[in-house]
C-alpha positions, -999 to +999 in steps of 0.1 A: -081-003+047-046-004+058-025-015+029-014+017+009-001+017-021+009+053-036+019+055-074+033+090-078+066+100-088+055+142-071+074+138-039+056+164-027+022+150-028+039+117-020+049+129+014+013+146+023-006+119+012+016+099+032+008+122+064-029+121+056-032+083+057-011+083+084-035+105+104-064+086+096-056+047+095-038+036+123-007+023+117-009+020+079+015+000+058+027+023+029+049+014+000+055+038-026+061+036-066+069+055-095+069+034-125+045+008-147+074-016-139+073-011-096+036-011-097+029-047-111+060-057-093+044-049-062+006-061-063+023-092-074+041-095-044+020-074-016-019-078-004-027-041-015-062-028-007-061+006-019-039+020-049-038+057-050-026+069-083-014+101-102-019+081-137+003+108-153+028+110-131+034+071-136+065+063-162+053+037-196+021+039-175-007+030-208-041+041-208-052+002-204-035-003-172-061+005-149-085-017-165-052-049-164-050-038-125-088-041-119-092-072-136-065-089-122-062-072-085-106-075-078-099-062-044-081-043-046-096-002-044-083+019-071-086+063-063-070+082-091-053+113-073-046+136-103-057+168-116-090+171-139-080+185-178-108+170-197-135+145-200-111+116-209-094+124-175-117+105-161-127+083-190-110+056-170-135+066-137-162+060-160-156+033-178-134+006-158-152+011-124-129+028-111-139+032-071-126+072-068-111+100-088-102+133-065-084+162-072-047+170-067-056+201-055-089+192-033-084+201+008-075+168+030-109+164+045-117+151+006-094+120+016-114+112+042-143+115+028-135+093-003-117+064+016-153+061+039-173+059+008-150+040-007-148+015+018-185+012+023-186+002-013-194+036-027-183+048-054-165+085-051-156+115-070-149+149-061-167+183-057-139+197-080-138+177-101-178+173-110-179+210-109-153+207-138-170+180-157-200+198-152-186+226-177-174+198-203-201+176-201-230+179-231-262+173-226-277+147-249-304+170-276-325+167-307-317+206-311-287+217-330-278+232-295-258+214-271-258+233-239-229+215-210-244+202-176-233+238-164-251+260-188-285+239-185-282+245-145-278+284-149-305+284-176-328+270-154-316+294-124-322+321-148-354+308-161-367+310-120-361+344-120-325+346-104-301+373-109-266+363-117-249+377-084-275+347-068-265+320-095-228+328-095-229+325-056-250+295-055-225+274-082-193+285-067-183+307-097-171+341-104-198+365-117-174+369-149-177+329-154-215+330-150-212+364-181-191+343-199-216+311-197-245+334-203-233+347-232-225+311-247-261+297-240-274+329-253-250+319-284-258+286-286-296+290-282-303+324-306-316+347-277-304+378-271-317+390-242-326+373-204-364+379-213-361+358-239-338+331-225-368+328-198-391+320-231-368+295-245-367+276-209-401+279-206-407+268-239-380+237-234-400+235-201-366+239-185-372+260-155 
């Protein structure tokens, strides 16, 4: 990939992204747009290998526009470079077969990893976004309680005998965040002690 179109209106992020791409790609062709009209004009007039876009920072950009771009320009890889806000933030990534989603507060290496995997036919979801997604995605359950992926993983580790400090370290969260999750798990499952949580996990075959 050599022909890049950056769609964003935050100058500092654009400068940083230009610098990163120039270090990674030999003589890249870089264009920048900050409105929906400019974006579609540029896609029509130029061969774009990869569109790197923050949909939240494009003037008059609509929810269905990513799907339209994917349909009309199938050879163009699309990477969303934006902040994770909630599950709806990556709905387009999931339903419209977008090639990558990277949080804007990720490290430069993440851009390298994403471009490498996408160029080799894979899709890419950055670790920070995946980590945040675990806190909002809810596991399907026939029971009344609805544990998020994060809560499920914490419950599993509790049942395996791991202490709070080790669990927090393994999941890259603070001990305070771990305790908040444990409190929520207890509330959802109707259990009040760690021992009761372990028994619950064993009953549900979570451990």
